[in-house]
GUZA-35274 format. One record per residue: x negated, y negated, z negated of N, C-alpha, C, O, CB in turn; residue in three letters. Coordinates in steps of 0.1 Angstrom, whole numbers, plus 5000, padded with zeros to 4 digits. Last residue first. Glycine has a CB too. Layout:
<sites>
XYZXYZXYZXYZXYZALA/...
</sites>
This chain:
<sites>
503951104869502851174872503351314878502551404881501951194858UNK/506751024864505950984875504851064880504651094892505450854872UNK/507251144839507951194851507251144864507151224874509351144850UNK/505250994825505151134825505951194837505551294843505451194812UNK/506150714828505050764834504850904834504250944844503950704828UNK/509850684838508550694827507350754833507350824843508850794814UNK/510850484865510850594857509550614848508450564850510950714867UNK/510250264881511850314879511750444872512750514873512750324893UNK/507950144886508250264893509450324890509750424895507350364891UNK/507949894873507449904886507850024892508050024904506049884886UNK/509249954848509549834856509349834868510149794876509049734852UNK/507850174837509450184840509650064851510150084862510550164824UNK/505450044837505550144844506950174849507350204861505050244838UNK/505949854816505349804828505749914839506349884849503649774827UNK/506550014794507549914798507149884813508049884822507449784788UNK/504150174790505250234793506450124800507050164810505750304780UNK/502349944782502250044795503450104800503850104811501150164793UNK/503449874758503449774771503149854783503749824793502349644769UNK/503150114744504350054745504549944758505549924764504549994730UNK/500350104742500950194748502450174753502850214764500850294740UNK/499249764745499449874739500049974747500249944759500149854728UNK/498349544765498349534749498449644743497749644732499349454745UNK/496349684791497749654783497449624770496549674764498749754783UNK/494049754804494349614801495749584796496249474796494149544812UNK/493350014809493749924822494049774818494249694826495049994830UNK/492250084784491250064796491849984808491149924816490850214801UNK/494550114770493450004766492649974778492349864782492450064753UNK/496350284784496650144780495450044778495249944784497450144767UNK/494550524781494850454796495350314792494650224798496050524806UNK/494450584754493350534761493550444775493050334779492450644763UNK/497150644753496750534744495450484751495350364754496350584728UNK/497250874769497950754774497550624765497750514770499450774772UNK/493951044778495051014770495950884772495350784776494551024756UNK/493351124813492951044800494151034791495351034797492550884803UNK/493751254834493751334823493551254810493651304799492751444825UNK/493851134859492551204856492551264843491551324839491351114857UNK/496151034858496151124866494751204865494551324869496451054879UNK/495550804842496350904837496451024844496751124838497650854834UNK/493850654859493250704847494350824842493850934837493050564835UNK/495550584881494350674884493850714869493450834868493050594892UNK/497550454865497950564871496850654876497050774876498750524881UNK/496050224858496550314848496950434855496450534850497750254841UNK/495750104883494650144875494750254865494050354864494150034867UNK/498150044889497650144897496250194889495850314889497350094913UNK/498849834871499649954872498850084880498950194876501049924880UNK/497049634879496849714866497449854864497049944858497149644856UNK/498149594905496649634905496449704890495949814890495649484906UNK/500649484895500649594904499149654903499049774902501249544919UNK/499849254878500749364873500649494880500549604874502149324873UNK/498549084897497649154887498549264879497949354873497049044877UNK/500849054915499449114921498749174908498449294908498448994929UNK/502148884897502749004903501449084908501349194903503748964915UNK/500448664895500848734883501248864887500748964881501948674875UNK/500148564922498948644915499248694903498548784898497748564913UNK/502848674942502048564935501048644928501148774927502948454924UNK/502448884971502848874958502348734952501548674959502349004950UNK/501548924997502948934996503448894981504648894979503349075001UNK/498848885000499149004992500649014994501149124992498548994976UNK/498448635015497648745016498148875012497848975019496748715009UNK/500648465009500348485021499448605024499748675033499748375026UNK/500548464979501848524987501448565003501748665008503048394987UNK/497948354976498248504974499548544978499748664980498048554959UNK/498448104984497448194992497548334990497248414998496048174991UNK/500148004965500348004979499648084990500148135000500247894983UNK/498848054942499848114944500348124959500948224964500548064935UNK/496747864945496448014944497648094947497448194954496048044931UNK/498247634946497547664958497047824957497147894967496247554958UNK/498947624918500047634930499547674943500247744951500747494932UNK/496747634904497647744904498547744915498847844921498347744893UNK/494147494926495047474915496047594915496147664926495947324916UNK/490647634925491947624932493047584921492847624909492347764938UNK/488147734920488247584922489647554927489747454934487147524931UNK/487747984909487747954925488047824930488047794942488748034931UNK/488047944882486948014889486647974904485647934909487248174889UNK/490747874881489547784877488347814883487547724888489347784864UNK/491948094887492247974894491047884892490547824901493547904890UNK/491248264869490848304882491148174891490548164902491648454887UNK/492348164846490948164846490348194861489248144865490448274837UNK/495048184851494448034851493048054852492347964858494747944837UNK/495348454852495648384863494948244863494348194873497148374865UNK/492848614833493948564834494148494848493148484855494248474822UNK/490448884843490948774837492348714839493048764848489948674840UNK/489949124856489349094844489848984837489548974825488149094845UNK/491449144880491149284872490649254856490849324847489849374881UNK/491348904890492548954884492549074876493349104867493548984894UNK/488848914904489048834893490348884886490148894874489048694897UNK/489249114923488249124913488549044901488549094890486949094917UNK/491248954939491449084934490549124923491049174914491449184945UNK/489848724943491148724937491448864930491848884919492248684948UNK/487748804958487448734945488848734937488748744925486848584949UNK/488748904983488048994973487748944960487549024951486749034978UNK/490248694991490848804989490148884978490648934968491048865001UNK/489148465003489148464988489948594983490148604971489848344982UNK/489148465030487948485022488048495010487148545004487148405023UNK/492148605047491548515038490148545030490148655024492648485029UNK/490548795074491448795063490848665054489748625053491548945056UNK/490048655107489648725094490648725084491548645085488448655089UNK/492148715136491448625127491148705114491848795110492348495125UNK/491748995159492548915149491548825142490348845141493349005139UNK/490649165177491149035182491748945172492248845175492049055193UNK/490249405161489249315168489649185172488749095171488849385179UNK/492749495157492049395144490849335149490449235145491549485129UNK/493549635177494249495173493549415164493649295163495549515167UNK/491649835175491649745185492349615183491849505186492249805196UNK/492549955151491349895150491149795163490449695162490350015149UNK/495050045160495149945150493649865149493549745147495650005136UNK/494250245179495250135182494950015172494649905176496750175181UNK/492950405161492150335172492950215178492350115182491850445183UNK/494750505143493650415139493050355149492450245147492750475130UNK/496350635163496850535154495750445150495750325153497550595142UNK/494450845170495250745181495650615174495350505178496750815188UNK/494250985146493150915152493450795163492950685164492351015159UNK/496751075143496250975131494950895138494750775136495751065117UNK/496951265163497851175162497151055154497050945159499151235156UNK/495451495164494851395168495651265168495151155172494251425180UNK/497351705160496251705149495351575151494551545142495251855150UNK/498951665184499451665172498351625160498551525152500151795169UNK/497551475211497651615202498151605190497651505184496351685200UNK/499251195220497851265216498451405210499551425207496851165203UNK/501451075228500951145238499851225234499451315241500451075248UNK/502250925205502951045209502451145220502851265221504151015213UNK/500350735205500350845195501150945199500751065196500650805183UNK/501050605229499750675228499650775216499050875217498650575226UNK/503550495221503550595231502050665232501950785236504050525245UNK/502750315201503650435196503450535209503350655207505250385193UNK/501450135217500550205208501550355202501050465199500050085194UNK/503550025233502450105239501550185229501050285232501450015248UNK/505149925213505750015221504550105228504550235229506749935232UNK/503449735204503749825195504349945202504050055198504649765184UNK/503249565227502049615221502349735213501749835215501249515212UNK/505949455230505449565238504149635233503949755236505249515252UNK/505749335194506449325209506049465217506049575211505849175219UNK/504649285171503849315182504649315196504049285207503349445181UNK/507049255152505949175154504849175165504249075168505249185143UNK/508849415161509449295158508249205157508349085160510449295145UNK/507849665165508049605177508549435172508549345181509249695186UNK/507549795139506449685144506649615157505949525161504949765145UNK/510449755122509949805134508649715138508649595138511049795146UNK/510249765084510849695097510149755109509049815106510649525097UNK/510949735056510749855062511249815077512449835081511549975055UNK/509949535028510549575040510049695044509149755039510249485050UNK/508649425005509749525003510449545016511649585016510849474992UNK/507249175024507449235012508749295010509749245013507149135003UNK/506749045050507349195050507349255036507449385035506449285059UNK/506048785043507248815053507648975054508749015059506748755069UNK/504048815028505248785021506448795030507648815026505248665014UNK/501848815043502448945037503648935031504349035030501648985028UNK/502248625075501948635060502548765055503448815060502548505051UNK/501648795106502548725097502148725083501748835078503748785098UNK/499848955120500448825126501248765120501848665125501148845137UNK/498749205114500249195117500649095126501449105135501049185105UNK/496249125111496449225121497949225123498349245135495949375116UNK/496348945092495848885104496048985115496148955127494248835103UNK/497749095069498348975076497648945088498448925098498348845067UNK/496149315057497049335068497449215075497549215087498349405063UNK/494649265035493849275048494949285059494549255070492849415047UNK/495749255008495249115017494749145029494249045035494149045010UNK/494949575000495549454995494949335004493649325006495249444979UNK/494149785029493849725015494649615013495049555022492449685011UNK/496549975050495749845048495349815033496249825024496649725053UNK/496850275063497050195050496050085050494850105050496750285038UNK/498650465089497350375084497750285071498850225071496750275096UNK/500050765095500050635091498750595088497850665086501050605080UNK/502351015106501150965106501050825103501950755108500550985117UNK/504751285101504451135099502951115100502251205095505051075085UNK/507651475110506151455110505751305112506251225120505451545121UNK/510351695101509651555102508151555100507551615091510251455092UNK/511351925095510751895109510151785112509551765122511651895118UNK/513651815073513051915078512651905093513451875102513952025077UNK/513251465066514151575069513251695074512151675079515151525081UNK/512451215040511851315051512951435054513451495044510451385045UNK/512550925025513251055029512651095040512251015048514751045032UNK/511550735001511150755013511650915016511251015010509450725015UNK/512650484978512750624983512350634997512750545005514250674981UNK/510550274959511350264972511450414977510450484979510450174985UNK/510150044930510150194938511150184950512150114951510650324928UNK/508749724936509349824930509349944937508849954948510449794926UNK/507749564957507649514942508249624933508149594921508349374939UNK/505249644983506549664975506349594961505249564955506849824973UNK/504249505014503849545000505149554991506049474993502749434993UNK/505949785033505249705022504849565024505049505034504149765018UNK/505549905065506049915050505349855041504149865040506150045046UNK/506649915097505849825087506349855075507549835072505849675090UNK/506650195119507350105111506250035101505250085097508550175103UNK/506850305152506050265142506550175133506850065137504950225147UNK/508250585169508250455165507450425152507250505144509750415163UNK/508750865172508050785182508150625181508150555191508650835194UNK/509150975145510250965155509950865167510750785171511650915147UNK/506650775132507550865131508750845141509150745145507950875119UNK/504050585118504450645129505350765125504950855117503250685137UNK/503350305097503850455098504450505110505550455113504850465088UNK/501350105081501750135094502250275095501350365092500750095104UNK/501349965047501350085057501850065072502849985073502150195051UNK/499749765024500749775036500349885045499149895050500849625044UNK/499449764988498949785001500149775012501349765008498149925003UNK/500149734964499749624969499149614984498649524990498849574961UNK/501549924951500349954952499449824960498249824961500250084959UNK/504650074940503849934944502449974942502250054933504149794935UNK/505750374951505550294940504650184945503950204955504850364928UNK/508050624965506950534967506850404959507750334959507050494980UNK/509050914960509250784951507950714956506850754952509450814933UNK/510451124985509251064977509550944972510250864978507851054985UNK/512651374991512751214991511451194980511451244969514451144985UNK/513551615017512651565005512651415004512651345014511151605007UNK/515551905027515151755028514451715015514551785005516451655031UNK/513652215029515052125023514551985026513351965028515552145004UNK/512152385056512152325043513452255040514352245049511052245042UNK/511952485082512752565073512852505059513552565051512052705072UNK/510252295093511452305097512352375088513452335085511552355110UNK/508152115070508452225079509852255082510652235073508052335074UNK/507151785071508051875064508352005072508951975082509151805061UNK/504151625068504951685077505951795068505451865059503951755089UNK/501751355068502551425061503551495071503851445082503251335052UNK/498651155067499651255074500651305063500451305051498851385080UNK/496750875069497350965062498551045070499150985079497750885050UNK/493650675068494850715074495250835066494450895058494750735090UNK/492850405043492650545049493750565059494750485060492750665036UNK/492250125040491850205030491750375037490750445035492950195019UNK/491249875064491950005061491250075049490050085048492050095075UNK/489849655076490549645063491549755060492549735054491349505063UNK/488349725094489549665099490449635087491549595088490349765110UNK/486049835082485849685087487249625093487249505097484649675098UNK/486650065073486949955064486749845071487349745066486149945052UNK/487950345090486950235092487450105081488550055083486850175109UNK/489150595069489450495080488350395078487850365067491150425079UNK/489750935055488750805057489150725069489550795079487150835058UNK/492751065049491651085056490950955056491650855057491951135070UNK/495251245029494551115033493251165040492751265038494251015021UNK/498251425031496951435031496051275037496351215047496751565041UNK/501151605022500551475023498951475022498451525011501051395013UNK/502851825022501451845026500651705029499651695037501451925040UNK/505351815014505051765028503551765030503051715040505651615030UNK/505651884987506151974999505851935013505952015022507651994999UNK/503151824966504051754974504251864984503351924990503451624980UNK/502751974934502451984948503551914958504751944957502352134951UNK/501551894902502551874912502251884925501351814929503251754911UNK/500752124877500052014888501252024897501752134901498452054896UNK/501852104844501852174856501452074867501951964868503152244858UNK/500152014816501051964826500752034839499752024844500851814828UNK/
</sites>
């Protein structure tokens, strides 16, 4: 398979884990380039994305979302791990599920100040300014739901009922807390996490039959169906 090259030069950088961040990332489309649309697929994460002097809240998604970039566009962003964003955003995750909304709607003037700080920074330091602003906000936020790590790790290896039993929660209570923390009920979260495991294995070059088994699908046909459902296209095309 020919290696895919993203024309935006998408690049990820480490970010402090204590704020629940997975990474910061940047992308830019040269002025002479043609418009580009990236297919964004569900990963359970929430991103804060600066572009055009505004910060948008993105996700968590339940299906593929097209992200368009115009020639000359430049983007910097931070990505929260599943379950980490709600305390920093100030709303439960299901309030922003499948959404792309201005951070001003959640933070008011604080969002405008942070966007201005990103604009004022040197272009190669804008991601640092965004991370610093998010870290400052996170320092005054309540902690994430303490069950988040156990739910994520449990759903990677067990059924929803087994995770509910292990945590001493009723299934309704687990669903309520999962919606608030992740934006998904536990069954949907499990599907998204399994889908992402499969993508990582497939991108590493594993045969698809082995990918299906290792990621926890019943068989390769099950894998193919889930990928089409969550990503909107076959796995080969997605890769």
